[in-house]
Backbone as a ProteinNet text record, in pm:
[ID]
protein_1_A
[PRIMARY]
XXXXXXXXXXXXXXXXXXXXXXXXXXXXXXXXXXXXXXXXXXXXXXXXXXXXXXXXXXXXXXXXXXXXXXXXXXXXXXXXXXXXXXXXXXXXXXXXXXXXXXXXXXXXXXXXXXXXXXXXXXXXXXXXXXXXXXXXXXXXXXXXXXXXXX
[TERTIARY]
6365.4	6295.3	6327.8	6221.6	6270.8	6300.3	6420.3	6488	6359.4	6363.5	6288.1	6287.2	6414	6455.8	6382	6346.9	6291.8	6108.2	6069.6	5951.9	5875.5	5762.4	5668.6	5553.6	5503.4	5358.5	5248.5	5117.5	5078	4939.6	4822.5	4690.4	4601.3	4598.7	4581	4491.8	4360.9	4277.8	4324.5	4398.1	4482.5	4603.3	4688.9	4829.1	4887.9	4939.1	5015.7	5194.6	5207.4	5346.4	5353.6	5494.3	5542.3	5666.7	5711.1	5814.4	5795.2	5870.6	5897.3	5760	5642.6	5526.3	5440.8	5505.3	5397.9	5359.9	5222	5203.5	5079.9	5067.5	4977.6	4923.6	4773.7	4686.9	4617.9	4625.3	4548.3	4437.1	4296.2	4182.9	4197.9	4215.3	4193.1	4042.6	3953	3896.4	3834.9	3889.4	3868.8	4000.2	4089.4	4242.5	4254.7	4307.5	4361	4516.3	4610.5	4739.9	4804.9	4870.8	4953.4	5091.7	5199.7	5317.8	5359.8	5431.1	5469	5613	5702.2	5813.8	5888.3	6009.9	6092.4	6193.3	6140.5	6238.3	6364.3	6376.6	6485.3	6513.5	6662.4	6728	6778.3	6665.7	6668.9	6665.7	6597.3	6621.8	6717.4	6684.4	6790.1	6843.8	6966.8	7054.6	7146.7	7174.2	7303.3	7222.4	7109.3	7075.5	6934.4	6895.1	6800	6639.8	6528.9	6434.7	6312.2	6203	6075.6	6074.3	6023.5	6032.4	5969.2	5847.7	5784.6	5708.8	5683.6	5575.6	5518.4	5370.5	5287.1	5207.5	5187.3	5132	5038.1	4930.7	4852.1	4825.3	4826.5	4802	4886.4	5002.6	5086.5	5035.2	4968.5	4862	4863.4	4868.7	4832	4988.8	5016.9	5128.8	5115.3	5143.1	5160.5	5282.8	5364.4	5507.5	5452.4	5493.5	5467.4	5594.3	5578	5704.9	5656.7	5696.4	5651.9	5752.9	5681.8	5815	5774	5860.5	5848.9	5762.8	5818.6	5809.8	5878.2	5963.1	6039.1	5940.8	5882.8	5795.9	5920.6	5975.3	6028.9	6136.8	6181.2	6267	6175.7	6096.8	5993.3	5931.8	5900.9	5933.8	6028.5	6139.1	6277.9	6275.7	6198.4	6274.1	6161.6	6038.3	5921.6	5977.1	6049.3	6072.1	6220.3	6300.2	6453.4	6339.8	6270	6207.5	6137.4	6077.4	6008.7	6094.5	6243.9	6329.5	6402.1	6415.6	6490.3	6400.8	6271	6194.1	6172.6	6158.6	6175.3	6273.6	6410.6	6541	6538.7	6478.6	6484.6	6365.9	6297.6	6157.2	6053.2	6035	5937	5808.9	5698.7	5607.5	5480	5382.9	5243.5	5152.9	5045.5	4917.9	4881.4	4870.3	4819.7	4913.2	4928.9	5042.3	4982.5	5015.2	4991.1	5133.2	5099.6	5236.6	5133.4	5201.4	5119	5239.4	5235.7	5330.8	5286.1	5296.5	5233.1	5330.2	5266.7	5336.4	5337.4	5417.1	5365.6	5245.7	5173.5	5059.8	5099.2	5055.3	5092.9	5147.4	5165.4	5290.5	5279.3	5446.7	5481.9	5440.4	5427.5	5428.8	5290.9	5265.1	5100.3	5137.4	4999	5025.9	4990.8	4936.4	4939.4	5033.9	5153.5	5244.8	5255.1	5330.6	5327.8	5420.4	5522	5612.6	5536.4	5466.8	5396.1	5290.8	5226.6	5160.5	5217.9	5307	5385.9	5423.3	5481.7	5518.3	5389.6	5276.8	5164.7	5115	5131	5088.9	5177.6	5301.7	5393.3	5376	5359.3	5362.7	5178.9	5095.7	4994.5	5009.8	5107.6	5091.6	5266.5	5328.2	5436.8	5385.9	5302.5	5303.6	5136.9	5071.3	4940.6	4888.5	4973	4924.7	4950.4	4830.3	4827.1	4926	4939.9	5014	4943.4	4916.2	4841.2	4918.2	4883.9	4959.2	4866	4932.3	4812.6	4918.8	4839.8	4866.4	4831	4933.2	4865.2	4885.8	4814.7	4775.6	4664.2	4643.2	4465.3	4485.2	4362.6	4348.9	4292.9	4323.3	4284.8	4230	4172.4	4123.2	4221.9	4248.8	4355.2	4275.8	4171.8	4095.5	4114.4	4070.5	4106.4	4222.4	4326.7	4435.1	4482	4444	4471.3	4374.7	4324.7	4214.2	4265.2	4232.4	4262.1	4199.7	4112	4010.6	4091.6	4029.1	4052.4	4086.9	4205.1	4249.7	4176.7	4092.8	4001.9	3889.1
14960.6	14976	14889.7	14873.2	14755.7	14864.1	14812.1	14838.2	14884.7	15000.3	15075.8	15023	14975.8	14915.9	14788.5	14725.3	14572	14559.4	14686	14707.9	14799.4	14726.2	14784	14826.1	14923.1	14991	14970.3	14926.8	14885.4	14933.5	14948	14976	14917.3	14832.8	14681.4	14637.4	14581.9	14526.5	14351.2	14296.6	14173	14189.7	14178.4	14185.3	14070.4	14053.6	13909	13903.5	13804.8	13770.2	13676.5	13605.1	13467.7	13457.3	13336.1	13310.8	13156.9	13116.1	12981.5	12881.8	12944.8	12912.5	12883.2	12921.6	12925	13071.4	13111.5	13257.8	13234.3	13360	13387.6	13511.9	13527.5	13673.3	13726.5	13869.8	13853.5	13990.1	13973.7	14063.6	14170	14268.3	14415	14489.7	14446.4	14489.8	14685.4	14731.3	14836	14919.1	14868.9	14930.3	14975.5	14942.9	15014.7	14965.5	15046.7	15057.2	14917	14824.6	14695.8	14773.2	14679.1	14690	14537.6	14526.1	14383.9	14431	14334.3	14333.3	14216.6	14211.5	14103	14068	13966.2	13929.4	13840.5	13754.4	13644.6	13702.5	13725.6	13802	13934.4	14005.4	14172.4	14220.2	14178	14232.1	14183.4	14047.7	13929.9	13843.4	13899.3	13818.6	13710.9	13604.4	13529.8	13458.1	13438.7	13399.9	13321	13215.6	13182	13257.4	13295.9	13371.4	13330.4	13369.7	13361.5	13422.7	13431.5	13494.9	13668.2	13667	13801.6	13840.7	13956.1	13997.7	14086.5	14063.7	14130.7	14250	14344.2	14435.1	14530.5	14549.4	14666.2	14754.3	14878.5	14981.9	14972.3	14932.1	14916.6	14836.6	14795.1	14686.7	14536.7	14493.6	14362.2	14306.2	14241.4	14127.3	14004.1	13934.4	13805	13768.7	13626.6	13613	13524.9	13503.2	13417.2	13338.6	13203.2	13115.8	13046.3	13042	12973.7	12889.5	12746	12635.3	12506.5	12445.6	12298.8	12218.8	12135.3	12024.1	12024.2	12074.1	12091.6	12165.5	12119.7	12176.5	12216.9	12109.1	12163.4	12270.8	12311.2	12426.2	12530.8	12532.7	12646.5	12704.2	12561.3	12613.4	12727.2	12664.2	12741.6	12866.2	12916.4	13013.5	13111.7	13073.3	13159.2	13181.1	13097.3	13104.4	13243.8	13239.7	13303.3	13421.9	13424.5	13583.8	13655	13602.5	13634.3	13693.4	13624.7	13641.3	13778.7	13770.4	13915.3	14006.7	14011.9	14089.7	14173.9	14049.2	14108.6	14205.1	14154.9	14217.6	14352.4	14376.1	14518.1	14590.5	14536	14581.7	14614.9	14545.6	14590	14496.4	14531.4	14460.8	14495.6	14422.5	14438.6	14375.8	14460	14429.7	14259.6	14264.9	14108.1	14063.7	13913.3	13882.8	13723.7	13663.3	13558.2	13507.1	13347.9	13307.5	13176.7	13215.1	13143	13071.2	12926	12843	12785.5	12847.9	12791.9	12669.3	12554	12433.9	12398.1	12341.4	12284.8	12167	12175.4	12052	11933.4	11823.4	11800.3	11775.3	11791.6	11797.1	11691.6	11631.7	11491.3	11492.9	11628.1	11607.7	11656.8	11588.2	11663.1	11760.2	11824.5	11965.7	11898.6	11833.4	11769	11653	11692.7	11635.8	11667.3	11571.8	11651.1	11756.2	11763.8	11902.4	11997.4	12011.8	12117	12174.6	12052.7	12114.9	12142	12120.9	12190.1	12323.3	12366.1	12476	12585.6	12531	12589.8	12616	12550.1	12587.1	12721.5	12651.5	12765.3	12915.5	12919.9	13054.4	13111.9	13020.9	13068.6	13155.3	13061.1	13076.2	13240.6	13213.4	13320	13443.3	13445.7	13541.1	13579.6	13481.4	13502.5	13502.3	13444.4	13442.8	13286.2	13270.3	13136	13122.7	12972.7	12931.8	12839.8	12887.5	12818.6	12746.4	12623.6	12547.2	12529.9	12570.6	12531.3	12458.2	12432.4	12348.5	12436.4	12466.9	12491.2	12658	12728.8	12884.1	12929	13003.1	13043.7	13223	13259.7	13399.3	13377.9	13481.2	13519	13637.8	13648.9	13778.4	13766.6	13909	13934.9	13870.2	13957.4	13889.2	13727.7	13667	13504.3	13463.5	13513.6	13442.6	13465.6	13576.7	13663.4	13564.6	13489.3	13413.9	13259.5	13190.6	13067.2	12964.9	12998.3	12923.4	12904.2	12842.8	12820.7	12954.9	12967.5	13088.2	13157.8	13060.8	13089.1	12984.7
-1478.8	-1579	-1680.9	-1757.4	-1886.4	-2021.4	-2064.8	-2211.4	-2303.7	-2336.3	-2414.8	-2549.8	-2592.8	-2764.5	-2776.7	-2651.7	-2651.2	-2623.9	-2625.2	-2636.8	-2712.1	-2764.2	-2866	-2823	-2855.6	-2778.2	-2909.1	-2888.9	-2991.5	-2892.5	-3015.2	-2965.5	-3081.2	-3115.7	-3235.6	-3191.2	-3234.6	-3199.3	-3161.5	-3233	-3210.6	-3140.9	-3056.8	-3015	-2995.4	-3098.8	-3153.3	-3075.7	-3006	-3004.1	-3053.4	-3135.8	-3169.8	-3233.1	-3265.6	-3305.6	-3341.7	-3468.8	-3456.9	-3507.8	-3555.8	-3557	-3484	-3373.4	-3247.8	-3181	-3155.4	-3129	-3037.4	-2964.7	-2882.9	-2903.6	-2946.8	-2992.4	-2888.7	-2807.5	-2711.9	-2771.5	-2755.7	-2826	-2760.9	-2830.3	-2793.1	-2835.1	-2846.4	-2940.8	-2876.6	-2759.9	-2722.7	-2738.9	-2864.4	-2872.6	-2759.9	-2659.5	-2528	-2543.4	-2464.3	-2540.7	-2429.3	-2504.9	-2463.6	-2516.3	-2433.5	-2421	-2457.3	-2556.3	-2625.4	-2589.7	-2463.4	-2461.6	-2477.1	-2554	-2599.8	-2458.1	-2375.7	-2257.9	-2328.8	-2388.9	-2436.7	-2533.2	-2517.2	-2647.6	-2633.7	-2515.1	-2543.1	-2424.7	-2317.1	-2184.9	-2110.2	-2168	-2073.7	-2189.7	-2205.5	-2283.4	-2237.7	-2300.2	-2272.8	-2110.5	-2065.2	-1973.9	-1980.4	-1866.5	-1916.2	-1888.1	-1974.2	-1983.9	-2051.6	-2042.2	-2086.7	-2248	-2360.7	-2469.6	-2460.8	-2381.8	-2355.1	-2263.2	-2237.2	-2160.7	-2212.3	-2209.9	-2282	-2163.8	-2173.8	-2025.8	-2109.8	-1973.8	-2002.2	-1891.8	-1910.6	-1821.5	-1694.6	-1730.5	-1599.8	-1496.4	-1501.5	-1408.5	-1424.3	-1523.7	-1550.1	-1650	-1637.2	-1739.1	-1722.4	-1890.5	-1905.3	-1908.7	-1847.1	-1909.6	-1996	-2114.8	-2226.2	-2307.8	-2262.2	-2313.4	-2423.8	-2551.2	-2678.5	-2718.1	-2706	-2695.1	-2761.3	-2794.7	-2878	-2746.3	-2692	-2627.4	-2487.4	-2457	-2364.2	-2226.6	-2170	-2055.7	-1936.1	-1894.7	-1760.6	-1847.5	-1919.3	-1950.4	-1973.3	-2027.3	-1996.2	-1854.4	-1774.7	-1632.8	-1562.3	-1601.2	-1563.7	-1611	-1733.8	-1822.9	-1742.8	-1725.7	-1670.1	-1500.7	-1426.1	-1297.9	-1282.9	-1389.5	-1424.9	-1443.8	-1514.7	-1555.8	-1458.9	-1381.7	-1264	-1174.6	-1144.6	-1053.1	-1095.5	-1231.1	-1288.9	-1229	-1270.7	-1267	-1084.9	-1053.3	-911	-854.3	-916.7	-873	-913.3	-1068.9	-1090.5	-1042.1	-960.9	-918.5	-1027.1	-1104	-1212.8	-1152.4	-1123.4	-1045.4	-1113.4	-1154.7	-1197.9	-1090.3	-1064.1	-944.4	-971.5	-1084.9	-1141.9	-1246.8	-1248	-1344	-1385.2	-1461.4	-1535.9	-1617.8	-1623.8	-1689.1	-1795.5	-1916.6	-2034.3	-2116.1	-2136.5	-2194.1	-2322.5	-2453.5	-2576.2	-2614.3	-2628.5	-2692.5	-2823.6	-2922.6	-3005.9	-3026.7	-3109.7	-3081.5	-3184.8	-3110.8	-3011.9	-2925.8	-2795.2	-2704.8	-2643.2	-2642	-2606.4	-2441.6	-2339.4	-2231.6	-2171.8	-2099	-2015.4	-1955.7	-1943.2	-1882.3	-1750.7	-1680.2	-1582	-1504.7	-1477.1	-1395	-1235.8	-1147.7	-1048.5	-1032.4	-1128.3	-1138.4	-1162.5	-1256.9	-1313	-1207.5	-1128.4	-1042.5	-934.6	-863.3	-793.5	-821.1	-961.9	-1008.9	-1012.4	-1052.2	-1028	-909.6	-770.2	-641.9	-589.8	-680.8	-583	-669.4	-800.5	-862.8	-798.2	-740.7	-699.2	-531.7	-460.8	-328.3	-307.1	-387.3	-357.6	-449.8	-603.5	-670.7	-689.4	-648	-684.5	-824.4	-914.9	-1048.7	-1109.9	-1201.1	-1247.7	-1392.8	-1421.8	-1494.6	-1584.5	-1724	-1817.1	-1936	-1946.1	-2075.7	-2150.9	-2285.8	-2407	-2511.6	-2593.3	-2728.3	-2825.9	-2960.1	-3041.4	-3001.1	-3118.9	-3112.2	-3073.3	-3023.5	-2952.7	-2959.3	-2947.5	-2911.1	-2764.6	-2720	-2545.4	-2526.2	-2401.7	-2349.4	-2213.4	-2218.9	-2095	-1958.1	-1948.8	-1798.9	-1771.8	-1894.9	-1857.1	-1822.1	-1925.2	-1877	-1770.8	-1699	-1535.9	-1452.3	-1507.9	-1402.4	-1377.3	-1269.1	-1275.7	-1334.5	-1411.5	-1473.5	-1626.3	-1712.7	-1868.9	-1957.7	-1985.9	-2070	-2212	-2206.2	-2363.6	-2372
[MASK]
++++++++++++++++++++++++++++++++++++++++++++++++++++++++++++++++++++++++++++++++++++++++++++++++++++++++++++++++++++++++++++++++++++++++++++++++++++++

């Protein structure tokens, strides 16, 4: 189970996670219960990890990495966090990964390495990976889909 000291339960209409000028906001007009779980530095300390896990209804979760421009490192952080969750038997029936980069990013989101990583996430975990530049508001269902997240 994940540490409750690293988890914030909220029912606000705009669920926001952020740091260092980058953030992601999940729209929640129905005021459903969301969990904002701080992974890097709280759940996982002194190891490679993504920044947050935003979850809803114990069914869906989104791994979030707020990054400058180092996309290869962001991919590694997502991968290591997935492995950690697997080892701790933390499972959501639907998951996605979201990397929010500084705008404009020096690294294009479509490179062979990133495409291979996306394909591996899809085949091994049935989860999409979205890479966006700049701060955006998202609907959870769109992030969980394989289409554009906003």
